[in-house]
N, C-alpha and C positions, 0 to 999 in steps of 0.2 A: 791445437795442440797436437790431440791424436792423430790429425790427418798429418800435423808433419813428420811423427812419429812412424807412420804407415810409408811414407816416403823415403825415408831415411831407412826402413827396411828395404824396400824395394834397388834403393840405390847400390848398399852393402850386399843384396844377392849380385847386383850387375856390376860389382867392381869384381865379386868372385870368379863369374863368367862359366864356373859349374860346379854342384853341390854334391852331396850325398847327405840325405838328411836321415837323420837316427828317428823313425819315425813309429811311436808306441799307439799313435789312433789316438789320443788325447787330447783334449781341446787346445793345448800347447804345440804340440808340434805339429799338429794338422795345420792351424795355423800359418806355420813356418813352411810347411809343404806347400800349401795353399799360395801363400806371395813368392815361394822360390820359383815355381810353375808358370807364374803370371808374369815371371821377369824372365824365366831362363826355359822355359817349354821344356824339350827333349834334356836339355842339360843339365836336369835336376833327376833326382832319382829317391824315394822314397824307400826305406829298407826298415824291416819290420821285424824283431827278434823272436821266434816261437821258444818256447821253454814251457816246464811244467809250472810255473810263475805267474803264467798270463792265460788269463783265461780264452778258451776258445773262443766265447762271446765277443771280447774284446778283439780278436785278430780278425773273425768276420768283420765286426765293426769298423775297425782297419783297412780292410781291402775294398768295401763299400764307400769309405770317404776318400781314398784316393781315387778311384773309379770314378764317383761323382766329380771330384778337382780334377782329372785327367791326366795327373802325374803317375808315370811310371813308378810300380811298384814289384818289389823281391823281398822275398821271405825268407829269411836262413834261420839256424836253428843255431842257439847257443847253449853252454853245458856247466853254467855255474854251479848246477845240481851237482856235479863231480870233485868239485873244489871242497875240502874240510872248511875252510876259511868262512867261506860262505855257510856251509847247512851247518856250522857250530852255533851260528847267530850270536857272530860278538855285536859291539854296538857299532860298529862298523862295517857291519855284512854288505850295506850299499857301496861300499869300494870296491868290496870283489863283484859281486854283479857287474858296475860298471865298466870295472876293467875287462872283464869277459866280454862284455859287449863291444866295446872299442877296441880290444885285442882281434874281433871278429872284424870289426867295420874297416879300419886304418886298413887294415892289405887287402880289402875288398874296392876298397875306393881306388887304392893304387893300381890296383887290375884292371880296374875300368876306365881309371885319367880321371878320376875324380880328386882336385887338388883339395877340398876340405870335406869336411867332416862336421856337422851343425846338428844341434839337438834342440829341444824346445825347453830349456831351462829357463824360468822366467825372472825379472826383477826380485819379485817375493821371495821364491826359492832359497836367494842367497843368505836373506836373513834367519830361515830354518835350519837346522843340525841336518847337512846333506852330505854324506862324507863320498857318495859317487859323483859329486861334481867334483872333484878332487882327483881322481881317477878320470876322467873324461879331459880335464883339462890337462894332465899330465901325457895326456896321449895329443896331443893338439885338437882338437873339439873344438871348437865354439859354437856360441849359444848368443844369436843375434840379439832375443828379445831381452836376456839381462843387459848384452853390451847398450842397450838401446834406452833401457830403464824402463822396459814397459812390463807392468804389473799384471797380475791373473786377472783382475777388474778388468783392465784395461784389452786382456788379450781377448776376453771373453766381450766386450764392447766393440771389438775389430771386426771379429767373426760374425758378431748378427749383422755389421753394417756390411760387410761382404756378402750375407746372405747364406752364410753357412745354418743348415739348419740344428748342427749340432753346438752351437755356439753354448749353451747351457749345458751342455752333456757333463754329468758328478765327474770330480776326479776320482780316479782308479790306480794308484800306484798297486805294484807288484803283491801277488800275497804272500809272498813273504812279509810282507808290511805288518802282517796280520798275528806275528806270534811276538811274543816278549824277549827281550834278547837274554838269551844263554839258552832259553830252550832249541833243542837239534830241531832242523827244518827237512822234510823229509816229502819226495814224491806224494805220498798217501796222503799223508796232513793236508799238503797243497791243495789236493781232488777234492778233500772231503770240504774244507772251506770253499772254495769254487762251488761245491754244487751247493751248499748252505747259501751263499750269497746270491746264485741264481735262482731259486726256490721263492727267497723274498721277493726278488724284482717281479718274479711271476706274478707275484700278491701284488703288486701295483706299490713297493717301495723300492726306489733309484736310488737315492742318497744313503748308504748305508756301510756298514762293515759288520761282519764277523770274526770278532777277537778270537783267536783257540788259543785257551792257556791249559796245556795239559788234556785232560777230556772233556773240557767245558768251554762250551760256545758264547759268547758274551755278544749278545748282539747290541749294535750301537744303531740310533737312532735318531735325524734331528729334535733336538725337547717337544718342538711344538707337533708331533706326531705319535711321542709315546701312548699318549691316551687314545688316540684312534686305534692305534696299533692292538692295545689292548682288548679294545670294545670289539673291533672288528673282525680280530684273526681266530681262528680255531686251533687255541693255545696248547690242548692235549696233543691233535693233529700233528702241531707243528714240531712239538718236542718228539713224537713217535717219527716223524719225516728223519729229526737230526739223527734220533739214534740209529736209523738206519744207515745214516751216512757215519756212522763211526762215535760220534759224539756220546758221553754219557749224561752229562748235564747239560745244561741248555737257562742262561740268564739274559735278564736283559737290563743293561746299563742306564740309571736313571739319571744318572748327569745328561747323557746325550751326546750324540755322536760328534766327534773333533777332530778335527783333521793333527795328525800327527801324537796324538793322545800318549801313545806309547813311550814317546821321547822327554816324557816328562818324569819319566823314573832316572833319568839322568841327571835330574836336579835333585832330588827327593831321595837318592838311595848312593851313598859316596861310596868309592871303593869300585864301580861296576868299571875302572879301568885295568882292573885285570883280565875283563871279555874282551881287551881291545888288543888284538895280535899284529907285530909288527907289520907293516905293510913294505917294508924295504926287502 
């Protein structure tokens, strides 16, 4: 079954003949880039958007992975941080981020002669609240993984079967996802969250989030790692480092890390539609 989906993915790219991949360096878009390159060679191009919401380490990973695959890779600048509809952090913030991305990629693809812009949206993403998917679709982008019903677990399995060493790479959405809806996003806030997460990764914790709420950093780790974290981490030192980054308070989320956790407020806090500006 999984082999059939891989063959369908290859067929899809063969039919496209040329494709520009919106390539974040995450496991999803990297699988898309790998298969596109295997089928199309130099007629596939991976493009990564650099902005304050992307960790520099993630950009470096994207470069390394693209070079390993062999696919041509280009880095562009996006400026969603200049859009108040984005920085005010409404519940559909991702719509404005992806609008900026695809409003940049679409003319680039046309200029370079690529008839298709494709992304790494998978079938599971369609089950979550992802307003950015709408923005991409409105601009004509295609999502091969979602089109073929390929789930996140299948993305990882396919990546492993293709000997991609990053098959188990933790998900790393943009840094803006660390802020509760309605809290203004600034470059400074993005940078302090980014530095905090890098610090924790260097301590050996990979699958994590640092949620930023005002002056408070809330650390989320997989539940099974919480006890180890408390036992082996120099907590006073960690607090001191986080305060140097600009936080005043540092807390540990006892529920543990869960992807999309901040979206639960959409269910439990009626009235958030006031934070939903028109996209027209």
